[in-house]
N, C-alpha and C positions, 0 to 999 in steps of 0.2 A: 500532589506532590514530588516535583521530583527527587531525590535522592543521590546522592555522590558519592559515594567512597571512594577506597581511595585506589581503587581498580576497576572500579565497575561503577555505574550508572544504569539506575530502578527507576521502569517510569511506571507509573499505576496504571492496572488496568486498567480504570475511565478509559484513558486514550483508546485503546486496542487499535493499536498498529501493527499490521499487516507487514514484513518483509516479502516483495515479488514471487517468491518462490512458497510463501503459503500461504498468498492469493491467487497463485496459479493452481496450488490441492486443492485451494477452497473451490475455486472453481471448476477444475478435474481439464485444466487446457495444460501446453507444456508453456515453459518461462519463456519460448520465445511469443507466441500467442500475446502473452502479458503484455511482454511487453513493447508491440507494437501498436497494442488499445492504447498505454498510455503513450507515446510516441501521439498515434495518433489524438490521441486527448480527451477521447472514451473516458476513461476513469482519471481523476483529478489523485493526484501522488504528491506527496512531501519530500524534497531532501533534508537530508538532518548532517552534522557532522561537522569535520574539517573536508574542508574544500567543498561542503556539499555532496559529497561522492553516494551517500545513503540515501537510499530513497524508500519513502515508504505510506503504506495505500490507510486509510482509515476505512477503518467496517462498517461505516455508517455512508460511504463514500460508492464501497465493496457491494453492498450491499442494496445503493439504491441503480449500478447499475444492473444488479441481477434483474430487480427489479421492472426496469425498463426493456428488460431483455439486451441481444446483441444488436440494435441496431445502435448506426451507424449517426449520429447528427448531421442535420438538413444539410 
């Protein structure tokens, strides 16, 4: 359940969403490298917020990327 207060929205921890900066830190790569992988479709992401400007990456998708390695799709 998403809880909204006057100035803040709290997302339940079960969703495990990461910002691009957090995901880059987890993968130990630069933000630019992560952005390239997102643009190429190597890691799925979701756009949120007004104008869909916020990018979030599900923990499950990040772990799947790690499990298959950094190989690009054929």
